[in-house]
C-alpha positions as CSV (number, residue, x, y, z in Angstrom):
1,X,-53.3,-59.9,54.9
2,X,-51.5,-59.2,51.6
3,X,-48.3,-57.2,51.5
4,X,-49.7,-54.2,49.8
5,X,-52.3,-53.8,52.5
6,X,-49.7,-54.2,55.2
7,X,-47.5,-51.6,53.6
8,X,-50.4,-49.2,53.1
9,X,-51.3,-49.5,56.8
10,X,-47.8,-48.8,57.9
11,X,-47.5,-45.9,55.5
12,X,-50.7,-44.2,56.8
13,X,-49.7,-44.9,60.5
14,X,-46.2,-43.6,60.1
15,X,-47.3,-40.6,58.1
16,X,-49.8,-39.7,60.8
17,X,-47.3,-40.2,63.6
18,X,-45.0,-37.7,61.9
19,X,-47.8,-35.3,61.0
20,X,-46.8,-35.4,57.4
21,X,-49.1,-34.9,54.4
22,X,-49.1,-37.2,51.4
23,X,-47.3,-34.4,49.6
24,X,-44.6,-34.2,52.2
25,X,-44.0,-38.0,52.0
26,X,-43.8,-37.6,48.2
27,X,-41.3,-34.8,48.4
28,X,-39.1,-36.6,50.9
29,X,-39.2,-39.9,49.0
30,X,-39.0,-38.5,45.4
31,X,-42.5,-39.8,44.6
32,X,-45.7,-38.0,43.7
33,X,-48.5,-37.2,46.1
34,X,-50.9,-39.1,43.8
35,X,-48.8,-42.2,43.9
36,X,-48.5,-42.1,47.7
37,X,-52.3,-41.7,47.9
38,X,-52.8,-44.7,45.6
39,X,-50.6,-46.8,47.7
40,X,-52.4,-45.8,50.9
41,X,-55.8,-46.6,49.3
42,X,-54.6,-50.0,48.0
43,X,-55.2,-49.0,44.4
44,X,-51.7,-49.9,43.4
45,X,-48.8,-52.0,44.8
46,X,-45.7,-50.1,45.5
47,X,-42.6,-51.1,43.5
48,X,-39.5,-52.2,45.4
49,X,-37.9,-48.9,44.6
50,X,-40.9,-47.1,46.1
51,X,-40.8,-49.3,49.3
52,X,-37.1,-48.4,49.6
53,X,-37.7,-44.6,49.0
54,X,-40.6,-44.3,51.4
55,X,-38.7,-46.3,54.1
56,X,-35.7,-44.0,53.7
57,X,-38.0,-41.0,54.0
58,X,-39.4,-42.4,57.3
59,X,-35.9,-43.5,58.4
60,X,-36.9,-47.1,58.9
61,X,-35.9,-50.4,57.4
62,X,-38.1,-51.6,54.5
63,X,-38.8,-54.7,56.5
64,X,-40.5,-52.6,59.2
65,X,-43.0,-51.4,56.6
66,X,-43.8,-54.9,55.6
67,X,-44.0,-56.5,59.0
68,X,-47.5,-57.8,59.9
69,X,-47.4,-57.2,63.6
């Protein structure tokens, strides 16, 4: 599985676990709701800065968002 799909899966899963909307993830990470949605749908690959910002918002290490387990 490619990294952007792995990241998207973790993003959706973690967001659901926390009960956050895409808008809330965007606000907490400093990114737009539209960008979060595009990442989740696999329409775009997140930048390294986005991976870091989203990971910080979720309070996890970036490697946890990229781990294929």
